[in-house]
C-alpha positions as CSV (number, residue, x, y, z in Angstrom):
1,X,113.4,227.8,-71.7
2,X,117.0,227.0,-71.1
3,X,118.6,224.9,-68.4
4,X,122.3,224.6,-67.9
5,X,124.4,222.9,-65.3
6,X,128.1,222.5,-64.3
7,X,129.7,219.7,-62.3
8,X,133.4,220.4,-61.5
9,X,135.5,217.8,-59.8
10,X,138.5,218.8,-57.9
11,X,139.8,222.0,-56.4
12,X,143.6,222.6,-56.5
13,X,145.7,225.7,-55.7
14,X,148.9,226.4,-57.7
15,X,151.1,226.1,-54.6
16,X,149.3,223.1,-53.3
17,X,149.9,221.3,-56.7
18,X,153.6,222.1,-56.6
19,X,153.9,220.6,-53.1
20,X,152.4,217.4,-54.4
21,X,149.0,217.3,-52.8
22,X,145.5,217.9,-54.2
23,X,142.5,218.7,-52.0
24,X,139.5,216.8,-53.3
25,X,136.1,218.1,-52.6
26,X,132.7,216.4,-52.9
27,X,131.1,216.7,-56.4
28,X,128.5,219.4,-56.8
29,X,126.2,220.6,-59.5
30,X,125.3,224.2,-60.2
31,X,122.0,224.7,-62.1
32,X,121.0,227.8,-64.0
33,X,117.6,228.4,-65.7
34,X,116.2,231.1,-67.9
35,X,112.9,231.7,-69.6
36,X,112.5,234.4,-72.3
37,X,110.1,236.0,-74.6
38,X,111.2,237.5,-78.0
39,X,108.1,238.0,-80.2
40,X,108.9,237.5,-83.9
41,X,109.4,240.8,-85.7
42,X,109.7,242.9,-82.5
43,X,112.6,244.9,-81.2
44,X,112.4,243.8,-77.6
45,X,113.3,240.7,-75.5
46,X,112.4,239.9,-71.9
47,X,114.0,237.1,-69.9
48,X,113.6,235.8,-66.3
49,X,116.7,234.0,-65.0
50,X,118.0,232.2,-61.9
51,X,121.7,231.4,-61.4
52,X,122.6,228.7,-58.9
53,X,119.0,227.5,-58.7
54,X,119.6,225.2,-55.7
55,X,121.8,227.8,-53.9
56,X,124.7,225.4,-53.6
57,X,127.8,226.6,-51.9
58,X,131.1,225.3,-53.3
59,X,134.7,226.1,-53.1
60,X,136.0,226.8,-56.6
61,X,139.6,227.8,-55.9
62,X,142.0,227.2,-53.0
63,X,145.4,228.9,-52.5
64,X,148.0,228.7,-49.9
65,X,150.4,231.1,-51.6
66,X,151.0,233.5,-48.6
67,X,151.2,230.7,-46.0
68,X,147.5,231.1,-45.2
69,X,144.5,229.4,-46.6
70,X,142.4,231.4,-49.1
71,X,139.3,230.0,-50.7
72,X,137.1,231.4,-53.4
73,X,133.4,230.3,-53.4
74,X,130.9,230.4,-56.1
75,X,128.1,233.0,-56.4
76,X,125.0,232.5,-54.2
77,X,121.6,232.3,-55.8
78,X,120.9,235.2,-58.1
79,X,117.7,235.9,-59.9
80,X,116.4,238.8,-62.0
81,X,114.7,240.1,-65.1
82,X,116.7,241.1,-68.2
83,X,115.1,243.4,-70.7
84,X,116.6,244.2,-74.1
85,X,115.5,246.7,-76.8
86,X,117.1,246.8,-80.2
87,X,117.0,250.2,-81.8
88,X,117.1,250.6,-85.6
89,X,115.9,248.5,-88.5
90,X,115.5,244.8,-88.1
91,X,117.8,242.7,-90.3
92,X,115.2,240.5,-91.9
93,X,112.4,243.0,-92.3
94,X,111.1,244.2,-95.7
């Protein structure tokens, strides 16, 4: 099982930074989790995953380049199943 998180601090657009102001936003945490099975000596791997576990909505980029406010947000909660099969001979098999 793997758990990862990210906690960015401030959002700043290039034009906004040149004008001398920075827009601070509240801190937030994005959590991702995945759980996988990869039996020893087998060719397959299966993994369940969830990105943005808490479904946190945050602004990750702000731009005022065209005299209008444009904001990019993070991805909403995404979950799924990843299956992988490796064809051919295994590296450490005899």
